[in-house]
Backbone as JSON, one array per atom type, in Angstrom:
{
  "sequence": "MSDLQIAIGKLQEIIDSHKKIVFFGGAGVSTESGIPDFRSQDGLYNMQYKYPPETIISHTFFVRNTEEFYRFYKDKMLILDVEPNAAHRKLAELEEAGKLTAVITQNIDGLHQKAGSRQVYELHGSIHRNYCTSCREFYDASYIKASDGVPRCAKCGGLIKPDVVLYEEGLDQNVINGAVSAIQQADCLIIGGTSLVVYPAAGLIDYFSGDKLVLINKSPTSRDRMADLVISGPIGEVFSGIRVS",
  "N": [[-8.15, 28.88, -10.02], [-9.4, 28.91, -6.92], [-8.81, 26.95, -3.65], [-11.09, 26.12, -2.28], [-12.91, 25.76, -4.64], [-11.3, 23.92, -5.89], [-11.8, 21.72, -4.41], [-14.67, 21.88, -4.1], [-15.04, 21.01, -6.98], [-13.85, 18.15, -6.75], [-16.21, 17.01, -4.75], [-18.68, 17.08, -6.43], [-18.09, 15.52, -8.18], [-17.82, 13.19, -6.82], [-20.36, 13.11, -6.15], [-22.16, 12.9, -8.36], [-21.18, 10.57, -8.92], [-22.38, 8.52, -7.32], [-25.04, 7.16, -5.86], [-26.65, 6.57, -3.24], [-26.83, 7.89, -1.36], [-26.27, 9.67, 1.78], [-26.45, 12.39, 4.0], [-25.35, 13.66, 7.07], [-25.86, 16.36, 9.77], [-24.83, 18.8, 11.37], [-25.12, 21.74, 13.75], [-23.72, 23.41, 12.51], [-24.76, 23.2, 10.44], [-27.3, 25.23, 10.35], [-26.13, 27.56, 11.53], [-25.58, 29.7, 9.38], [-28.02, 29.95, 8.75], [-28.72, 32.0, 10.42], [-29.4, 30.46, 12.71], [-27.82, 30.23, 16.35], [-24.94, 28.66, 16.83], [-24.32, 26.5, 19.64], [-21.86, 25.52, 20.37], [-19.66, 27.17, 19.35], [-17.54, 30.02, 19.35], [-19.33, 32.42, 19.51], [-21.25, 31.29, 20.42], [-24.56, 29.59, 22.24], [-23.38, 28.8, 24.42], [-21.04, 30.15, 25.15], [-22.69, 32.7, 26.64], [-23.74, 34.7, 28.69], [-25.44, 33.74, 31.86], [-28.23, 32.9, 33.95], [-28.08, 30.88, 35.07], [-26.44, 27.81, 33.58], [-26.58, 27.3, 29.9], [-26.3, 24.19, 29.33], [-27.51, 23.36, 31.78], [-29.43, 24.92, 32.4], [-31.15, 23.03, 30.01], [-31.32, 20.84, 30.21], [-33.21, 17.28, 31.6], [-33.84, 17.27, 34.23], [-33.76, 20.29, 34.9], [-35.66, 21.23, 33.78], [-37.98, 19.85, 34.66], [-37.71, 20.94, 37.63], [-37.39, 23.34, 37.38], [-39.36, 24.69, 35.72], [-40.26, 27.05, 34.57], [-38.36, 28.87, 34.26], [-36.97, 27.14, 32.41], [-38.52, 27.87, 30.06], [-38.36, 30.48, 29.7], [-35.57, 30.18, 28.88], [-35.52, 28.93, 26.75], [-37.69, 29.48, 24.79], [-36.55, 32.16, 24.53], [-34.34, 32.05, 23.31], [-33.92, 29.27, 21.76], [-36.54, 28.68, 20.17], [-36.65, 29.54, 17.38], [-38.06, 31.08, 15.0], [-38.23, 32.94, 12.91], [-36.8, 32.22, 10.89], [-35.17, 31.12, 7.47], [-34.81, 28.48, 5.83], [-31.08, 27.78, 4.25], [-28.48, 27.66, 1.53], [-27.3, 25.23, 1.63], [-29.48, 23.24, 2.96], [-31.6, 23.41, 1.34], [-30.26, 22.81, -1.19], [-29.83, 20.01, -0.7], [-32.54, 18.95, -0.39], [-32.93, 18.87, -2.99], [-31.22, 17.4, -4.15], [-32.52, 15.0, -3.02], [-34.65, 15.07, -4.36], [-34.13, 14.34, -7.12], [-33.25, 11.95, -6.53], [-30.64, 11.54, -5.53], [-29.79, 11.73, -3.17], [-30.89, 9.96, -0.27], [-31.37, 9.97, 2.82], [-31.62, 12.47, 5.28], [-29.96, 12.85, 8.23], [-29.78, 14.73, 11.4], [-28.53, 16.89, 13.51], [-30.04, 18.92, 14.59], [-32.87, 20.72, 15.84], [-34.63, 22.53, 14.64], [-36.4, 22.15, 12.17], [-35.85, 22.64, 9.76], [-34.57, 21.2, 7.62], [-36.71, 19.76, 6.73], [-38.53, 22.22, 6.23], [-37.32, 23.27, 3.57], [-37.9, 21.22, 2.14], [-37.13, 18.58, 2.32], [-38.15, 15.1, 2.34], [-37.21, 12.84, 4.04], [-36.54, 12.69, 7.02], [-34.07, 12.17, 9.48], [-34.25, 13.18, 12.81], [-32.18, 12.93, 15.61], [-31.99, 14.75, 17.74], [-34.73, 15.33, 18.09], [-37.55, 18.02, 17.61], [-38.37, 21.41, 17.54], [-40.67, 22.09, 16.25], [-42.81, 20.16, 17.16], [-44.61, 19.88, 19.97], [-45.95, 18.69, 23.57], [-48.7, 17.65, 25.26], [-48.0, 16.75, 28.9], [-49.73, 15.2, 29.94], [-52.32, 14.32, 29.02], [-51.34, 13.87, 25.68], [-51.68, 15.71, 24.31], [-51.18, 17.53, 20.72], [-48.91, 20.6, 20.06], [-48.31, 23.0, 18.16], [-45.06, 24.96, 17.39], [-45.62, 27.15, 17.33], [-47.68, 28.09, 19.37], [-46.38, 27.58, 21.45], [-44.54, 29.38, 21.56], [-46.26, 32.25, 21.62], [-47.71, 31.48, 24.18], [-47.91, 32.15, 27.46], [-45.53, 32.97, 29.98], [-45.39, 29.25, 31.09], [-46.15, 27.03, 28.78], [-49.54, 25.73, 28.78], [-51.59, 23.27, 28.17], [-54.23, 23.42, 26.1], [-56.47, 21.8, 26.42], [-56.68, 20.37, 28.51], [-55.37, 21.4, 30.93], [-52.56, 20.57, 31.19], [-49.44, 20.24, 31.88], [-47.13, 21.36, 28.78], [-44.92, 19.8, 26.96], [-41.63, 20.45, 25.08], [-40.71, 17.98, 22.19], [-38.03, 17.47, 22.14], [-34.9, 16.43, 22.67], [-33.47, 16.41, 26.03], [-30.7, 17.37, 28.1], [-29.84, 14.24, 29.68], [-31.79, 12.87, 28.99], [-32.99, 10.02, 26.69], [-31.96, 9.07, 23.44], [-34.23, 8.94, 20.92], [-35.32, 5.46, 20.12], [-36.45, 4.24, 17.59], [-35.84, 7.03, 15.53], [-33.08, 6.3, 15.81], [-32.6, 3.89, 14.7], [-33.32, 4.19, 12.24], [-32.13, 5.58, 11.21], [-29.34, 4.58, 11.49], [-29.79, 2.23, 10.02], [-30.23, 3.39, 7.27], [-27.94, 4.98, 7.19], [-25.95, 2.36, 7.18], [-26.74, 1.53, 4.69], [-25.83, 3.49, 2.69], [-23.78, 4.17, -0.46], [-22.23, 6.38, -0.02], [-21.24, 8.99, 2.36], [-22.12, 12.03, 3.72], [-20.68, 14.26, 5.82], [-21.41, 16.87, 7.54], [-20.92, 20.4, 8.8], [-21.05, 19.9, 12.28], [-19.04, 19.0, 14.93], [-18.67, 16.78, 15.48], [-18.74, 15.5, 18.37], [-20.63, 14.88, 19.95], [-22.19, 12.82, 21.74], [-24.18, 10.07, 21.7], [-24.95, 10.26, 19.07], [-22.76, 11.17, 17.41], [-21.58, 8.77, 17.27], [-22.59, 7.53, 15.63], [-21.42, 7.24, 12.94], [-20.09, 5.39, 12.43], [-21.27, 3.1, 11.52], [-21.07, 3.47, 8.43], [-19.85, 1.82, 5.79], [-19.28, 2.19, 3.13], [-18.55, 3.54, -0.19], [-17.75, 6.21, -0.06], [-16.2, 8.68, 1.7], [-17.22, 11.93, 3.39], [-16.08, 14.98, 4.39], [-17.43, 17.96, 5.8], [-16.78, 20.95, 7.04], [-15.97, 24.49, 9.19], [-13.89, 23.79, 11.0], [-11.1, 21.4, 11.86], [-11.88, 18.06, 12.54], [-12.29, 14.97, 14.5], [-11.81, 13.37, 12.89], [-11.27, 13.69, 10.06], [-8.86, 12.26, 9.52], [-9.93, 9.8, 8.92], [-11.55, 10.35, 6.07], [-12.08, 10.92, 2.95], [-12.35, 12.94, 1.32], [-12.02, 16.32, 2.51], [-13.48, 19.01, 3.3], [-12.47, 22.38, 4.25], [-14.6, 24.67, 5.48], [-17.76, 27.33, 4.84], [-20.58, 25.56, 4.75], [-22.77, 26.05, 3.33], [-21.98, 27.77, 1.45], [-20.11, 25.56, 0.19], [-22.13, 23.65, -1.13], [-23.41, 25.74, -2.43], [-22.18, 25.89, -4.66], [-22.31, 23.5, -6.02], [-23.98, 21.17, -8.7], [-27.12, 19.48, -9.63], [-27.8, 17.03, -11.35]],
  "CA": [[-9.18, 28.2, -8.94], [-8.99, 28.82, -4.95], [-8.65, 25.55, -3.04], [-12.29, 25.67, -2.05], [-13.29, 25.58, -5.52], [-11.31, 22.52, -6.29], [-12.83, 20.95, -3.24], [-16.34, 21.43, -4.47], [-15.39, 20.15, -7.44], [-14.14, 16.85, -5.95], [-17.35, 16.79, -4.21], [-18.92, 17.33, -7.65], [-17.36, 14.23, -9.17], [-18.33, 12.06, -5.98], [-21.69, 13.12, -6.06], [-22.13, 12.63, -9.51], [-20.8, 9.0, -9.25], [-23.14, 7.98, -6.53], [-27.15, 7.4, -5.82], [-27.33, 6.47, -2.47], [-25.81, 9.57, -0.86], [-27.12, 10.3, 2.95], [-25.79, 13.43, 4.86], [-24.74, 13.91, 8.31], [-25.42, 17.51, 9.73], [-25.11, 19.53, 13.17], [-25.48, 22.68, 14.4], [-22.88, 24.48, 11.37], [-25.8, 23.84, 9.16], [-28.18, 26.03, 10.3], [-25.7, 29.0, 11.24], [-25.88, 30.53, 8.3], [-29.52, 30.76, 8.66], [-29.18, 32.91, 11.64], [-29.49, 30.25, 14.24], [-26.86, 30.39, 17.17], [-24.19, 27.24, 17.34], [-23.86, 26.43, 21.1], [-20.32, 25.1, 21.05], [-19.04, 27.94, 18.66], [-17.1, 31.04, 20.24], [-20.31, 33.18, 19.79], [-22.95, 30.16, 20.4], [-25.22, 29.78, 23.64], [-22.74, 28.19, 25.4], [-20.36, 31.25, 25.68], [-23.39, 33.8, 27.04], [-24.09, 34.74, 30.58], [-27.17, 33.44, 32.28], [-28.38, 32.84, 35.03], [-28.16, 28.98, 34.86], [-25.16, 27.57, 32.45], [-27.59, 26.76, 29.22], [-26.39, 22.74, 29.74], [-28.2, 23.02, 32.8], [-30.91, 24.99, 31.66], [-31.97, 22.58, 29.42], [-31.34, 19.37, 31.18], [-34.42, 17.1, 31.97], [-34.04, 17.66, 36.06], [-33.94, 21.3, 35.15], [-36.65, 21.05, 33.36], [-38.91, 19.05, 35.88], [-37.71, 21.8, 38.95], [-37.31, 25.03, 37.45], [-40.13, 25.42, 34.1], [-40.96, 28.7, 33.95], [-37.0, 29.57, 34.18], [-36.29, 26.62, 31.37], [-39.07, 28.08, 29.3], [-37.73, 31.77, 29.66], [-34.74, 30.37, 28.19], [-36.11, 28.08, 25.77], [-38.61, 31.3, 24.26], [-35.69, 33.67, 24.17], [-32.56, 31.51, 22.9], [-34.01, 27.96, 21.35], [-37.69, 28.95, 19.82], [-36.42, 30.49, 16.75], [-38.96, 30.7, 14.17], [-38.64, 33.1, 11.72], [-35.56, 32.12, 9.73], [-35.34, 30.51, 6.07], [-33.54, 27.07, 5.23], [-30.28, 28.21, 3.4], [-28.52, 26.82, 0.52], [-27.21, 23.69, 2.33], [-30.52, 22.54, 3.09], [-32.02, 24.0, -0.27], [-29.66, 21.65, -2.22], [-29.68, 18.27, 0.09], [-33.38, 18.58, -0.92], [-32.64, 19.01, -4.4], [-30.51, 16.2, -4.28], [-32.78, 14.02, -2.64], [-35.96, 14.74, -5.27], [-33.22, 14.05, -7.89], [-33.26, 10.31, -6.18], [-29.27, 10.94, -5.7], [-29.73, 11.27, -1.4], [-31.57, 8.66, 0.8], [-31.71, 10.7, 3.27], [-30.7, 13.29, 6.09], [-29.48, 12.81, 9.6], [-29.73, 16.0, 11.47], [-28.72, 16.37, 15.21], [-30.47, 20.17, 14.86], [-34.01, 21.07, 15.89], [-35.32, 23.62, 13.57], [-37.11, 21.89, 10.87], [-35.12, 23.92, 8.24], [-34.7, 20.63, 6.19], [-38.33, 19.89, 6.34], [-38.83, 23.56, 5.45], [-36.84, 23.27, 2.17], [-38.39, 20.33, 1.06], [-36.4, 17.29, 2.15], [-38.98, 14.48, 2.68], [-36.28, 11.61, 4.68], [-34.99, 13.34, 7.89], [-34.13, 11.8, 10.85], [-34.29, 14.39, 14.36], [-32.23, 12.79, 16.18], [-32.77, 15.55, 19.16], [-36.13, 16.34, 18.07], [-38.16, 19.63, 16.87], [-39.34, 22.69, 18.29], [-42.25, 22.22, 15.91], [-43.54, 19.43, 17.65], [-44.92, 19.57, 21.56], [-47.35, 17.5, 23.86], [-49.44, 17.88, 26.91], [-47.7, 15.51, 29.87], [-50.88, 14.65, 30.77], [-53.09, 13.91, 27.63], [-50.48, 14.23, 24.31], [-52.46, 16.96, 22.74], [-50.27, 17.95, 19.77], [-49.36, 21.71, 19.89], [-47.03, 23.66, 17.09], [-44.5, 25.99, 17.99], [-46.26, 28.95, 17.39], [-48.69, 27.75, 20.32], [-45.72, 27.3, 22.32], [-44.09, 30.74, 21.65], [-46.92, 32.99, 22.18], [-47.43, 31.23, 25.35], [-47.41, 33.65, 28.4], [-44.94, 31.8, 31.05], [-45.14, 28.13, 30.97], [-47.63, 26.78, 28.17], [-50.5, 24.9, 29.21], [-52.58, 22.33, 27.65], [-55.75, 24.11, 26.18], [-57.9, 20.39, 26.68], [-56.97, 19.82, 29.85], [-54.2, 22.47, 31.7], [-51.86, 19.85, 31.8], [-47.79, 20.78, 31.51], [-46.51, 20.95, 27.59], [-42.99, 20.06, 26.78], [-41.03, 20.37, 23.33], [-40.73, 17.25, 21.78], [-36.9, 17.86, 22.28], [-34.0, 15.58, 23.82], [-33.05, 17.3, 26.65], [-29.77, 16.74, 28.66], [-30.49, 13.13, 30.73], [-32.78, 12.21, 28.13], [-32.1, 9.12, 25.87], [-32.64, 9.33, 21.82], [-35.38, 8.33, 20.42], [-34.7, 4.55, 19.09], [-37.26, 4.26, 16.17], [-34.77, 7.1, 15.26], [-32.01, 5.74, 15.93], [-32.6, 2.7, 13.83], [-33.62, 4.52, 10.83], [-30.42, 6.36, 10.61], [-28.53, 3.48, 11.25], [-30.24, 1.52, 8.49], [-29.86, 4.32, 6.31], [-26.48, 4.86, 6.91], [-25.43, 0.73, 6.16], [-27.03, 1.13, 2.95], [-25.17, 4.41, 2.22], [-22.86, 4.07, -0.43], [-21.73, 7.74, -0.18], [-21.95, 9.58, 3.28], [-21.36, 13.22, 3.75], [-21.0, 15.09, 7.42], [-21.28, 18.66, 7.51], [-21.73, 21.55, 10.09], [-20.42, 19.1, 13.24], [-17.4, 18.71, 15.29], [-18.57, 15.15, 15.74], [-18.3, 15.85, 19.7], [-21.52, 14.95, 20.51], [-22.74, 10.93, 21.9], [-24.43, 8.82, 21.04], [-25.26, 10.95, 17.47], [-21.54, 11.37, 16.05], [-21.33, 7.12, 16.74], [-23.48, 6.57, 14.42], [-21.06, 7.31, 11.5], [-19.12, 4.58, 12.44], [-22.1, 2.51, 10.97], [-20.81, 3.36, 7.59], [-18.75, 0.81, 5.58], [-19.59, 2.57, 1.88], [-17.53, 3.84, -0.6], [-17.03, 7.55, -0.36], [-16.77, 9.54, 3.61], [-17.14, 13.12, 2.81], [-16.28, 16.18, 5.68], [-17.57, 19.65, 5.51], [-16.34, 21.47, 8.41], [-15.19, 25.01, 9.27], [-12.36, 23.56, 11.41], [-10.95, 20.31, 11.93], [-12.48, 16.99, 13.68], [-11.57, 14.18, 14.95], [-12.66, 11.79, 12.18], [-10.72, 13.84, 9.58], [-7.6, 11.0, 8.71], [-10.91, 8.68, 7.84], [-12.32, 10.99, 5.23], [-11.76, 10.3, 1.76], [-12.31, 14.51, 1.31], [-12.31, 16.91, 3.47], [-13.51, 20.48, 3.05], [-12.79, 23.12, 5.07], [-15.94, 26.09, 4.47], [-19.08, 27.27, 5.12], [-21.17, 24.6, 4.24], [-23.92, 26.49, 2.39], [-21.28, 28.15, -0.24], [-19.8, 24.35, -0.45], [-23.71, 23.24, -1.43], [-24.04, 26.37, -3.83], [-21.5, 25.28, -5.98], [-23.35, 21.74, -6.64], [-24.7, 21.29, -9.51], [-27.72, 18.57, -9.39], [-28.51, 16.55, -12.42]],
  "C": [[-8.54, 28.25, -7.34], [-8.95, 26.93, -4.62], [-10.02, 24.99, -2.55], [-12.77, 25.34, -3.54], [-13.11, 24.11, -5.77], [-12.34, 21.61, -5.54], [-13.89, 20.91, -3.89], [-16.1, 20.65, -5.72], [-14.93, 18.55, -7.61], [-15.66, 16.27, -5.39], [-18.59, 16.81, -5.43], [-19.03, 16.09, -7.83], [-18.29, 12.95, -7.85], [-19.41, 11.97, -5.42], [-22.49, 12.53, -7.21], [-22.12, 11.26, -9.35], [-21.85, 8.08, -8.39], [-24.6, 8.03, -6.34], [-27.28, 6.57, -4.47], [-26.66, 7.14, -1.08], [-27.23, 10.13, 0.31], [-25.74, 11.12, 3.51], [-26.15, 13.61, 6.31], [-24.83, 15.08, 8.94], [-25.44, 17.78, 11.04], [-25.33, 20.79, 12.92], [-24.8, 23.53, 13.23], [-24.08, 24.56, 9.78], [-26.57, 24.88, 9.35], [-27.75, 27.62, 10.6], [-25.9, 29.81, 10.51], [-27.73, 30.98, 7.96], [-30.01, 31.57, 9.42], [-29.17, 32.54, 13.04], [-27.82, 30.07, 14.9], [-26.23, 29.02, 17.15], [-23.86, 27.27, 18.89], [-22.97, 26.13, 21.08], [-19.51, 26.11, 20.34], [-18.74, 29.17, 19.79], [-18.34, 32.1, 20.59], [-21.44, 32.02, 20.44], [-22.94, 30.32, 22.0], [-24.01, 29.6, 24.3], [-21.46, 28.92, 25.67], [-21.25, 32.31, 26.61], [-23.38, 33.49, 28.08], [-25.54, 34.49, 30.82], [-27.33, 33.36, 33.41], [-27.82, 31.28, 35.93], [-27.27, 28.56, 33.57], [-26.25, 26.95, 31.67], [-27.44, 25.23, 29.46], [-26.94, 22.47, 30.58], [-29.34, 23.26, 32.76], [-31.71, 23.61, 30.94], [-31.78, 20.73, 29.23], [-32.84, 18.5, 31.88], [-34.44, 17.45, 33.82], [-34.27, 19.14, 35.85], [-35.56, 22.03, 34.97], [-38.42, 21.05, 34.22], [-39.13, 20.32, 37.14], [-38.02, 23.17, 38.3], [-38.25, 24.88, 35.28], [-40.4, 26.36, 33.53], [-39.57, 29.55, 33.93], [-36.78, 28.76, 32.32], [-37.02, 27.26, 30.0], [-38.79, 29.64, 28.66], [-36.53, 31.39, 28.46], [-34.72, 29.52, 26.87], [-37.37, 29.0, 24.66], [-37.72, 31.94, 23.44], [-34.44, 33.0, 23.07], [-32.69, 30.22, 21.64], [-34.94, 27.81, 20.17], [-37.52, 29.53, 18.56], [-37.16, 30.36, 15.74], [-39.12, 31.74, 12.94], [-36.84, 33.56, 10.96], [-35.89, 31.09, 8.79], [-34.03, 29.21, 6.31], [-32.31, 27.98, 4.18], [-29.84, 27.4, 2.53], [-28.2, 25.09, 0.65], [-28.25, 23.1, 2.23], [-31.54, 22.38, 1.75], [-31.34, 22.48, -1.22], [-30.08, 20.31, -1.6], [-31.68, 18.08, -0.53], [-33.65, 18.21, -2.68], [-32.1, 17.6, -4.74], [-31.54, 14.87, -3.95], [-33.82, 13.7, -3.67], [-36.04, 14.55, -6.57], [-33.07, 11.98, -8.19], [-31.73, 10.3, -6.02], [-29.11, 10.66, -3.94], [-31.07, 10.76, -0.58], [-32.13, 9.52, 1.81], [-30.99, 11.52, 4.49], [-30.94, 13.2, 7.6], [-29.24, 14.0, 10.59], [-29.74, 15.72, 13.44], [-29.58, 18.32, 15.56], [-31.73, 19.8, 14.93], [-35.1, 22.14, 15.29], [-35.83, 23.21, 12.87], [-37.38, 22.11, 10.0], [-35.03, 22.69, 7.28], [-35.48, 20.43, 5.49], [-38.54, 20.85, 5.23], [-38.42, 23.42, 3.91], [-37.24, 22.27, 1.59], [-38.23, 18.97, 1.36], [-37.63, 16.25, 3.3], [-38.71, 13.38, 4.27], [-35.68, 12.06, 5.76], [-35.18, 12.27, 9.14], [-33.33, 12.54, 12.0], [-33.65, 13.75, 15.11], [-32.23, 13.47, 17.65], [-33.53, 16.12, 19.19], [-36.53, 17.5, 17.37], [-38.48, 20.1, 17.65], [-40.32, 22.69, 17.55], [-43.46, 21.27, 16.52], [-43.48, 19.11, 19.28], [-46.26, 19.1, 21.89], [-47.32, 17.65, 25.29], [-48.37, 16.51, 27.31], [-48.36, 15.12, 30.19], [-51.77, 13.76, 29.82], [-52.94, 13.59, 26.28], [-51.08, 14.91, 23.49], [-51.01, 17.39, 22.54], [-50.15, 19.79, 19.92], [-47.55, 22.03, 19.12], [-45.9, 24.83, 18.07], [-44.78, 27.05, 18.19], [-47.0, 29.35, 18.38], [-47.84, 28.07, 21.02], [-44.81, 28.91, 22.67], [-45.08, 31.64, 21.97], [-47.63, 32.61, 23.63], [-47.21, 32.8, 26.3], [-46.86, 32.39, 30.01], [-44.84, 30.25, 29.98], [-46.61, 27.41, 30.35], [-48.12, 25.89, 29.05], [-51.32, 23.99, 28.31], [-53.62, 23.2, 27.25], [-57.09, 23.18, 26.66], [-57.73, 20.52, 28.05], [-56.08, 20.66, 31.07], [-53.3, 21.99, 31.87], [-50.7, 20.95, 30.83], [-47.48, 20.66, 29.87], [-45.1, 21.07, 27.81], [-42.97, 19.62, 25.4], [-40.52, 18.87, 23.29], [-38.9, 17.11, 21.46], [-36.28, 16.96, 23.37], [-33.35, 16.47, 24.49], [-31.46, 16.68, 27.28], [-30.16, 15.37, 29.77], [-31.34, 12.43, 30.05], [-32.42, 11.11, 26.76], [-32.79, 9.72, 24.18], [-33.41, 8.33, 21.57], [-35.03, 6.99, 19.34], [-35.39, 4.21, 18.13], [-36.19, 5.43, 15.35], [-33.7, 6.77, 14.74], [-31.8, 4.49, 14.84], [-32.87, 3.37, 12.57], [-32.48, 5.15, 10.28], [-29.35, 5.5, 10.98], [-28.93, 2.83, 10.3], [-29.77, 2.55, 7.35], [-28.44, 5.07, 5.8], [-25.62, 3.45, 6.7], [-25.68, 0.85, 5.31], [-26.63, 2.37, 1.97], [-23.91, 3.85, 1.55], [-21.87, 5.31, -0.36], [-21.96, 8.59, 1.64], [-21.2, 11.05, 3.64], [-21.7, 14.22, 5.53], [-20.41, 16.25, 6.88], [-21.73, 19.62, 9.13], [-21.55, 21.04, 11.37], [-19.28, 19.1, 13.87], [-17.37, 17.34, 15.66], [-18.03, 15.42, 17.2], [-19.53, 15.13, 20.62], [-21.84, 13.78, 20.44], [-24.34, 10.8, 22.59], [-24.65, 9.46, 19.56], [-24.01, 10.77, 16.93], [-20.63, 9.81, 16.09], [-21.66, 6.5, 15.73], [-22.93, 6.69, 12.77], [-20.37, 6.16, 11.4], [-19.81, 3.07, 11.91], [-21.92, 2.16, 8.95], [-19.89, 2.65, 7.01], [-18.78, 0.89, 3.44], [-18.5, 2.86, 1.19], [-16.71, 5.3, -0.22], [-17.05, 7.93, 1.61], [-16.05, 11.11, 2.87], [-16.98, 14.37, 4.36], [-16.53, 17.1, 5.42], [-17.31, 20.33, 6.45], [-15.54, 23.09, 8.41], [-13.64, 24.99, 10.03], [-12.45, 21.94, 11.86], [-11.79, 19.28, 13.06], [-11.94, 16.14, 13.6], [-11.61, 12.39, 14.01], [-12.09, 12.62, 10.56], [-10.37, 12.75, 8.39], [-8.19, 10.22, 8.03], [-11.05, 9.17, 6.37], [-11.71, 10.84, 3.34], [-11.87, 12.17, 0.61], [-12.98, 15.31, 1.81], [-12.37, 18.66, 3.17], [-13.64, 21.58, 4.32], [-13.46, 24.38, 4.61], [-16.84, 26.18, 4.93], [-19.91, 26.16, 4.04], [-22.18, 25.1, 3.24], [-22.85, 27.3, 1.28], [-20.81, 26.82, -0.68], [-20.94, 24.06, -1.35], [-24.12, 24.2, -2.98], [-23.64, 26.18, -5.02], [-21.48, 23.91, -6.78], [-24.22, 21.94, -7.81], [-25.75, 20.05, -9.15], [-28.61, 18.07, -10.64], [-29.31, 15.4, -12.54]]
}
């Protein structure tokens, strides 16, 4: 039996013995669905553009260089032809079985909901919600993808902005409050696919005072020493080995 199989067995025991599990996930949860990780070696941060990606996806750049923002956003971030992977699906099963109370995600792709998860706190917003900055009319991701250049409101002609948290913008306080409450009430917190370097999101795990902390990531994190179980491996493969009863 491999080290990964042994670790999955330990995770199974933890899941079986807890009833208020919360999952906190990052980019690594969606890379197996084909969505690039911003900070990995092959991620968006290491590609070459006219401007650095972290500059393009800032509030200031959106306001001052809206056309260039949308050229990058539609090409590299508005990814619609992807499906949930084993991790997304297993988490939805755990919620359906009454084992998992919430998913907290740093991702903006909506794959948790597509897999069937209902209680999802999207810390950084979603590509699937877009609003006119003038009249607040709602538009889905397909409308943005199909637009020519900068998307405009069909109702009033106003500029449409994705409901994603850009650099220089604060997180939604209602989402934060919901995520904190879920973590505080959890008896088990599973963290997966995140290097835990993005704040304030990563700081939310400090609210956890439950029984078991599990970390699943391909590379070490600064919180490994705090965990009851650390699993190094692809998160989809790990969750594929979990039975839901």
